[in-house]
C-alpha positions as CSV (number, residue, x, y, z in Angstrom):
1,X,-5.0,-28.5,2.4
2,X,-2.6,-26.3,4.3
3,X,0.6,-27.7,5.8
4,X,1.6,-26.4,9.3
5,X,5.1,-25.8,10.3
6,X,7.0,-24.0,13.1
7,X,8.9,-21.0,12.0
8,X,12.3,-22.7,12.5
9,X,11.3,-25.9,10.7
10,X,13.6,-26.2,7.7
11,X,11.0,-28.3,5.9
12,X,8.8,-25.2,5.5
13,X,11.2,-23.0,3.6
14,X,12.7,-25.1,0.8
15,X,16.2,-24.5,-0.5
16,X,16.5,-21.0,1.1
17,X,16.4,-22.4,4.6
18,X,14.8,-20.7,7.6
19,X,14.7,-16.9,7.1
20,X,17.1,-14.8,9.1
21,X,17.5,-11.0,9.3
22,X,17.9,-9.0,7.2
23,X,16.4,-11.5,4.8
24,X,12.8,-11.7,3.7
25,X,10.0,-13.9,5.2
26,X,8.0,-15.2,2.2
27,X,5.6,-17.7,3.5
28,X,4.9,-20.5,0.9
29,X,1.4,-20.8,-0.5
30,X,-1.1,-23.0,1.3
31,X,1.1,-23.0,4.4
32,X,0.5,-22.1,8.1
33,X,3.7,-20.8,9.9
34,X,3.6,-20.8,13.7
35,X,5.9,-18.4,15.6
36,X,6.8,-19.7,19.0
37,X,9.2,-18.4,21.7
38,X,12.8,-18.3,20.7
39,X,12.0,-19.1,17.0
40,X,12.4,-15.6,15.6
41,X,15.2,-13.1,15.8
42,X,15.0,-9.8,17.8
43,X,16.6,-8.1,14.7
44,X,14.6,-6.8,11.8
45,X,13.8,-8.9,8.8
46,X,13.2,-7.6,5.3
47,X,9.8,-8.2,3.6
48,X,7.1,-10.2,5.4
49,X,4.7,-11.6,2.8
50,X,1.7,-13.8,3.7
51,X,0.0,-15.1,0.5
52,X,-3.8,-15.2,0.2
53,X,-3.8,-19.0,0.8
54,X,-1.5,-18.9,3.9
55,X,-1.5,-17.9,7.5
56,X,1.0,-16.6,10.0
57,X,0.1,-17.6,13.6
58,X,1.7,-16.3,16.8
59,X,1.5,-19.5,18.8
60,X,3.0,-18.2,22.1
61,X,2.4,-14.9,23.9
62,X,4.6,-11.8,24.3
63,X,6.3,-12.0,20.9
64,X,7.4,-9.1,18.6
65,X,8.3,-9.5,14.9
66,X,10.3,-6.6,13.3
67,X,10.1,-6.3,9.5
68,X,10.9,-3.7,6.9
69,X,7.8,-4.3,4.8
70,X,4.6,-6.1,5.7
71,X,2.5,-7.5,2.8
72,X,-0.6,-9.2,4.2
73,X,-2.7,-11.0,1.6
74,X,-3.9,-13.9,3.7
75,X,-4.6,-14.5,7.5
76,X,-2.7,-13.2,10.5
77,X,-3.6,-14.7,13.9
78,X,-1.9,-13.2,16.9
79,X,-1.6,-14.1,20.6
80,X,-1.7,-12.1,23.8
81,X,0.7,-9.1,23.7
82,X,2.1,-10.0,20.3
83,X,3.1,-7.4,17.9
84,X,4.3,-6.8,14.3
85,X,6.2,-3.6,13.8
86,X,7.4,-2.0,10.5
87,X,8.7,1.4,11.7
88,X,12.0,1.7,13.4
89,X,11.1,4.2,16.1
90,X,8.0,4.1,18.2
91,X,7.9,7.9,18.2
92,X,5.5,10.0,20.3
93,X,2.2,8.0,19.9
94,X,-1.0,9.3,21.4
95,X,-3.5,6.6,22.4
96,X,-7.1,6.9,21.3
97,X,-10.2,4.6,21.4
98,X,-11.7,3.2,18.2
99,X,-15.3,4.0,19.2
100,X,-14.7,7.7,19.9
101,X,-15.3,10.0,16.9
102,X,-12.6,12.3,18.2
103,X,-10.0,9.6,17.7
104,X,-10.4,9.9,13.9
105,X,-10.1,13.7,13.7
106,X,-7.8,14.7,10.9
107,X,-8.0,11.2,9.5
108,X,-8.0,10.6,5.8
109,X,-11.0,8.4,6.5
110,X,-13.1,11.5,6.8
111,X,-13.1,12.4,10.5
112,X,-15.5,9.5,11.3
113,X,-15.4,6.0,12.8
114,X,-14.6,3.6,9.9
115,X,-17.8,2.4,8.2
116,X,-18.8,-0.9,6.7
117,X,-17.0,-1.4,3.3
118,X,-15.0,1.8,4.0
119,X,-11.3,2.3,4.7
120,X,-9.6,2.0,8.1
121,X,-7.0,4.7,8.0
122,X,-5.2,5.1,11.3
123,X,-4.3,8.8,11.8
124,X,-0.6,9.6,11.7
125,X,1.2,9.3,15.1
126,X,-1.8,7.7,16.9
127,X,-2.5,4.4,18.5
128,X,-6.1,3.3,17.9
129,X,-7.3,0.7,20.5
130,X,-10.2,-1.6,20.0
131,X,-11.9,-2.4,23.4
132,X,-15.1,-4.2,24.3
133,X,-16.8,-0.8,24.2
134,X,-15.7,-0.5,20.6
135,X,-17.4,-3.7,19.4
136,X,-20.7,-2.0,18.6
137,X,-18.8,0.2,16.2
138,X,-16.8,-2.6,14.7
139,X,-18.3,-4.3,11.6
140,X,-17.9,-8.1,11.3
141,X,-18.4,-7.7,7.5
142,X,-15.5,-6.6,5.3
143,X,-13.8,-3.2,5.3
144,X,-12.0,-2.0,2.2
145,X,-8.4,-1.0,3.1
146,X,-6.5,-1.0,6.4
147,X,-3.8,1.7,6.4
148,X,-1.4,2.1,9.3
149,X,1.1,4.8,8.6
150,X,4.6,5.0,10.1
151,X,4.7,5.7,13.9
152,X,1.0,4.6,14.2
153,X,-0.5,1.5,15.6
154,X,-3.7,-0.6,15.7
155,X,-4.3,-2.4,19.0
156,X,-6.9,-5.1,19.8
157,X,-7.2,-4.9,23.5
158,X,-6.9,-8.1,25.7
159,X,-10.5,-7.6,26.8
160,X,-11.6,-8.3,23.2
161,X,-11.9,-12.0,22.2
162,X,-13.1,-14.0,19.1
163,X,-12.9,-10.9,16.9
164,X,-11.8,-11.0,13.2
165,X,-11.2,-7.8,11.3
166,X,-11.8,-8.5,7.6
167,X,-10.3,-6.2,5.0
168,X,-9.9,-6.3,1.2
169,X,-6.3,-5.1,1.4
170,X,-3.7,-3.7,3.7
171,X,-0.9,-1.1,3.7
172,X,0.9,-1.5,7.0
173,X,3.8,0.9,7.7
174,X,3.4,1.1,11.4
175,X,2.5,-1.6,14.0
176,X,-0.3,-4.0,14.9
177,X,-0.8,-5.6,18.3
178,X,-3.4,-7.9,19.8
179,X,-4.1,-8.9,23.4
180,X,-5.8,-12.3,22.9
181,X,-5.1,-15.4,20.9
182,X,-8.6,-15.6,19.5
183,X,-8.4,-12.4,17.5
184,X,-7.2,-12.2,13.9
185,X,-6.8,-10.0,10.9
186,X,-7.7,-11.5,7.5
187,X,-7.6,-10.2,3.9
188,X,-10.6,-11.2,1.9
189,X,-10.0,-9.2,-1.2
190,X,-12.4,-11.1,-3.4
191,X,-9.3,-12.1,-5.3
192,X,-9.5,-13.1,-8.9
193,X,-8.1,-16.4,-10.2
194,X,-7.6,-16.0,-14.0
195,X,-5.2,-17.4,-16.6
196,X,-3.3,-16.0,-19.5
197,X,-4.6,-17.9,-22.5
198,X,-1.2,-18.3,-24.3
199,X,1.6,-20.8,-24.0
200,X,4.8,-19.1,-22.9
201,X,8.1,-20.5,-24.2
202,X,11.1,-20.9,-21.9
203,X,13.4,-22.4,-24.5
204,X,14.7,-19.1,-25.8
205,X,12.0,-17.9,-28.2
206,X,10.2,-14.7,-27.3
207,X,6.4,-15.0,-27.8
208,X,5.5,-11.5,-29.1
209,X,2.0,-12.1,-30.4
210,X,-1.2,-13.9,-29.4
211,X,-1.2,-16.3,-32.3
212,X,-1.1,-19.3,-29.9
213,X,-4.1,-18.2,-27.9
214,X,-6.1,-21.1,-26.5
215,X,-9.4,-21.5,-24.8
216,X,-8.5,-24.8,-23.1
217,X,-5.1,-24.9,-21.5
218,X,-3.4,-28.0,-20.1
219,X,-0.3,-28.6,-18.0
220,X,1.7,-31.6,-16.7
221,X,2.6,-30.0,-13.4
222,X,1.1,-27.2,-11.3
223,X,2.9,-24.6,-9.1
224,X,2.4,-21.4,-7.3
225,X,4.7,-18.4,-6.9
226,X,4.1,-15.5,-4.5
227,X,5.3,-12.3,-6.2
228,X,7.2,-9.7,-4.2
229,X,8.0,-7.3,-7.0
230,X,5.2,-7.8,-9.6
231,X,2.4,-5.5,-8.5
232,X,-1.2,-5.6,-9.4
233,X,-1.5,-1.9,-9.6
234,X,1.3,-1.7,-12.1
235,X,-0.3,-4.3,-14.3
236,X,-3.7,-2.6,-13.9
237,X,-2.2,0.7,-15.0
238,X,-0.6,-0.9,-18.0
239,X,-3.9,-1.6,-19.8
240,X,-6.8,0.8,-20.0
241,X,-10.2,-0.1,-21.4
242,X,-13.4,1.6,-22.3
243,X,-16.8,0.3,-23.5
244,X,-17.7,1.1,-27.1
245,X,-21.2,-0.1,-28.0
246,X,-21.1,-2.3,-24.9
247,X,-17.9,-4.0,-26.1
248,X,-14.5,-3.4,-24.4
249,X,-11.6,-1.8,-26.3
250,X,-8.1,-1.4,-25.0
251,X,-5.0,0.7,-25.1
252,X,-1.8,0.5,-23.1
253,X,0.9,2.6,-21.5
254,X,4.5,1.7,-22.2
255,X,6.0,3.1,-19.0
256,X,3.9,0.7,-16.9
257,X,4.7,-2.2,-19.3
258,X,8.4,-1.6,-18.7
259,X,7.8,-1.4,-15.0
260,X,5.9,-4.6,-14.8
261,X,8.4,-6.4,-17.1
262,X,11.1,-5.5,-14.7
263,X,9.1,-6.5,-11.6
264,X,8.1,-9.9,-13.0
265,X,11.7,-10.6,-14.3
266,X,13.0,-10.1,-10.7
267,X,10.4,-12.4,-9.3
268,X,11.1,-15.2,-11.9
269,X,14.8,-14.8,-11.1
270,X,14.6,-14.9,-7.3
271,X,11.2,-16.1,-5.9
272,X,10.5,-19.8,-5.2
273,X,7.8,-21.8,-6.8
274,X,5.9,-24.4,-4.9
275,X,4.5,-27.6,-6.4
276,X,0.8,-28.3,-5.7
277,X,1.3,-32.0,-4.7
278,X,4.9,-31.7,-3.5
279,X,6.5,-34.2,-5.8
280,X,6.9,-35.0,-9.6
281,X,6.8,-38.8,-9.8
282,X,7.6,-40.4,-6.5
283,X,6.0,-39.3,-3.2
284,X,9.1,-40.4,-1.4
285,X,11.1,-37.8,-3.4
286,X,9.4,-34.5,-2.7
287,X,10.4,-31.4,-4.6
288,X,12.4,-28.7,-2.8
289,X,10.9,-25.2,-3.2
290,X,13.2,-23.1,-5.3
291,X,13.3,-20.8,-8.3
292,X,11.8,-21.9,-11.6
293,X,15.1,-22.9,-13.1
294,X,16.3,-24.9,-10.2
295,X,13.0,-26.8,-9.8
296,X,13.2,-27.6,-13.5
297,X,16.6,-29.1,-12.9
298,X,15.2,-31.2,-10.1
299,X,12.5,-32.4,-12.7
300,X,15.2,-33.3,-15.2
301,X,17.3,-35.1,-12.6
302,X,14.4,-37.2,-11.5
303,X,13.3,-38.0,-15.0
304,X,16.7,-39.1,-16.2
305,X,18.1,-40.8,-13.1
306,X,15.2,-42.1,-11.1
307,X,15.6,-45.6,-12.7
308,X,19.4,-45.6,-12.3
309,X,19.2,-45.4,-8.6
310,X,22.7,-44.2,-7.9
311,X,22.1,-40.5,-7.6
312,X,20.6,-38.2,-4.9
313,X,17.7,-36.7,-6.8
314,X,17.5,-33.8,-4.4
315,X,20.9,-32.6,-5.5
316,X,20.3,-30.0,-8.3
317,X,24.1,-30.2,-9.0
318,X,23.5,-33.4,-11.0
319,X,23.3,-31.3,-14.2
320,X,26.5,-29.6,-15.0
321,X,24.9,-26.8,-17.1
322,X,22.5,-25.7,-14.4
323,X,23.7,-22.1,-14.7
324,X,23.0,-22.0,-18.5
325,X,19.6,-23.5,-17.9
326,X,18.9,-20.7,-15.4
327,X,20.1,-18.1,-17.9
328,X,18.1,-19.7,-20.8
329,X,14.9,-19.3,-18.8
330,X,15.7,-15.7,-17.9
331,X,16.8,-14.9,-21.5
332,X,13.6,-16.3,-22.9
333,X,12.0,-13.1,-21.4
334,X,8.9,-14.9,-20.0
335,X,8.1,-11.6,-18.3
336,X,7.9,-9.8,-21.7
337,X,6.0,-12.6,-23.2
338,X,3.3,-12.0,-20.7
339,X,2.9,-8.3,-21.4
340,X,3.5,-8.7,-25.1
341,X,0.6,-11.1,-25.4
342,X,-1.7,-8.7,-23.5
343,X,-0.8,-5.6,-25.5
344,X,-0.3,-7.2,-28.9
345,X,-1.8,-4.9,-31.6
346,X,-2.8,-2.2,-29.0
347,X,-1.8,1.4,-29.3
348,X,-0.9,4.0,-26.7
349,X,-2.9,6.7,-28.5
350,X,-6.2,4.9,-29.4
351,X,-8.4,2.1,-28.3
352,X,-8.9,-1.2,-30.3
353,X,-9.6,-4.9,-29.7
354,X,-7.3,-7.6,-28.6
355,X,-8.2,-11.3,-28.0
356,X,-6.0,-11.8,-25.0
357,X,-6.9,-8.5,-23.3
358,X,-10.6,-9.2,-23.9
359,X,-10.3,-12.7,-22.5
360,X,-8.7,-11.3,-19.3
361,X,-11.4,-8.6,-19.1
362,X,-14.1,-11.3,-19.4
363,X,-12.5,-13.4,-16.7
364,X,-12.3,-10.5,-14.3
365,X,-15.9,-9.6,-15.0
366,X,-16.9,-13.2,-14.1
367,X,-14.6,-13.5,-11.1
368,X,-14.9,-10.1,-9.5
369,X,-17.8,-8.3,-11.1
370,X,-18.1,-5.7,-8.3
371,X,-14.8,-4.1,-9.4
372,X,-16.6,-2.9,-12.5
373,X,-19.4,-1.2,-10.5
374,X,-19.9,2.4,-11.6
375,X,-18.0,2.0,-14.8
376,X,-19.9,3.7,-17.6
377,X,-19.7,3.4,-21.4
378,X,-17.2,5.7,-23.0
379,X,-15.1,6.4,-19.9
380,X,-11.6,5.1,-19.6
381,X,-10.6,2.7,-16.7
382,X,-7.6,0.6,-15.7
383,X,-8.1,-3.1,-15.8
384,X,-9.1,-3.7,-12.2
385,X,-6.3,-6.0,-10.9
386,X,-5.8,-5.9,-7.2
387,X,-3.1,-7.2,-4.8
388,X,-3.7,-10.9,-4.1
389,X,-5.0,-11.7,-7.5
390,X,-3.8,-15.0,-9.1
391,X,-2.8,-15.3,-12.8
392,X,-2.1,-18.7,-14.2
393,X,0.8,-18.8,-16.7
394,X,1.4,-21.8,-18.9
395,X,5.1,-22.3,-19.6
396,X,6.7,-24.7,-22.0
397,X,10.1,-25.9,-20.8
398,X,12.9,-27.8,-22.4
399,X,16.7,-27.9,-22.1
400,X,19.9,-29.3,-23.6
401,X,21.6,-31.7,-21.2
402,X,25.4,-31.5,-21.0
403,X,26.7,-33.9,-18.4
404,X,26.3,-35.4,-14.9
405,X,28.3,-33.1,-12.6
406,X,31.1,-34.8,-10.7
407,X,30.5,-38.0,-12.5
408,X,33.6,-37.6,-14.7
409,X,31.5,-37.1,-17.8
410,X,31.6,-33.3,-17.6
411,X,35.4,-33.6,-18.2
412,X,35.0,-35.6,-21.3
413,X,34.8,-34.6,-25.0
414,X,31.3,-33.7,-26.2
415,X,31.1,-36.8,-28.5
416,X,31.9,-39.1,-25.6
417,X,29.3,-37.5,-23.4
418,X,26.7,-37.8,-26.2
419,X,27.5,-41.5,-26.8
420,X,27.5,-42.3,-23.1
421,X,24.0,-40.7,-22.7
422,X,22.7,-42.5,-25.8
423,X,24.0,-45.9,-24.6
424,X,22.6,-45.4,-21.1
425,X,19.2,-43.9,-21.9
426,X,18.2,-44.3,-25.5
427,X,15.8,-47.2,-24.9
428,X,12.6,-48.1,-26.7
429,X,10.4,-47.1,-23.8
430,X,12.0,-43.7,-22.8
431,X,10.3,-40.6,-24.2
432,X,12.0,-37.9,-22.1
433,X,15.2,-37.4,-24.0
434,X,15.6,-36.4,-27.6
435,X,18.9,-37.5,-29.3
436,X,20.3,-35.6,-32.3
437,X,23.0,-37.8,-33.9
438,X,24.0,-35.0,-36.3
439,X,24.7,-32.3,-33.8
440,X,25.5,-34.7,-30.9
441,X,23.1,-33.0,-28.6
442,X,20.6,-34.4,-26.0
443,X,17.5,-32.3,-25.2
444,X,14.6,-32.9,-22.9
445,X,11.2,-33.4,-24.4
446,X,9.2,-30.1,-23.9
447,X,6.8,-30.1,-20.9
448,X,4.2,-27.6,-20.0
449,X,3.9,-26.3,-16.4
450,X,1.2,-24.0,-15.0
451,X,2.6,-21.5,-12.5
452,X,0.0,-19.4,-10.7
453,X,1.5,-16.1,-9.7
454,X,0.0,-14.2,-6.8
455,X,0.4,-10.5,-7.4
456,X,1.8,-8.1,-4.8
């Protein structure tokens, strides 16, 4: 069930607060954000990302949102005379009508009005307007791609009502405007929802093989993360396949592996994760959307201190080594564990089998079989990932606990800290902390989280 918030409601955005220029607007998963008068800035924001499970709604009329990049994977609902613009300058834009063939002259779409399941490619430097006279040439079924180049615009005229343009994906570099609140643009990409059948380890070990592949995966807590850097087309280009005797074989390309590694690393470092049911143990203590490491610190704090009752569990500063926890997660190279599992045993020069790659292939075939249409035996193809696809990652997390920040313990010798923790928390019924009397360390019991990443 989607939660609905006004744009300026701090509860919608987690630890990052309400977006402000030139920062990004990354709408959380399963969330509706409403833009009202005086809730957005007149200045230009960075990236605008609407995940496949979310919606951006212009609640009032006569609003303009300026962004550097517009990544639409979900639903956009606009009101009268509302506009999203990506380009800085309006330029010299000629106005044309959707239903006139001449409007599409010199268009990459083929000098014709866009057809069902085809692309909508607005010609450079033109404003294409949909009026009531255009409706007979506007398909209610899905188009493939909507492309609006810089200094170009798609306008749904105010005379048009109750019209939804459905596309599989968008590339918007210009502007989009609508004249009525009942019109919308939605991405229905037939997105896949698959999982990587290995457990990734965030405790510092790099999983470089697929020896821990599993057909049944389980997790204690579930999250989503909207990727901004990790792109489906990079992952698709990383792995090629061809059918040999009706069975898939695979190879990989190292340049795309490196590119996807870097993209996913940046997302793990900076993008917020969102918990599916909003809390860990107590509905009155909701989690605050934040990066993986900081949400893990919230989890540790609530696990340790929930029964003590003297701490604010929302304060991630409870754990004095939160920076080392963050670095441990980054240094575990979760990004490389993903790609290493997929390409384990594969070659750049020949095709062979791989359990993980084959599992992903089978899931894609089951989820989005149409992407394989026209693929013939013996020919080489990229694995058909597309923007908006979800991939479930199962991550094992654990950490060494140092001290409670600002409690005085963080200024004490290590032995004293250890003894204090042991005296406070080493009870018969606690299972969360592991005490090592020899090395005087306190670690958390490993937990497995499922994080569904939505590819850009």
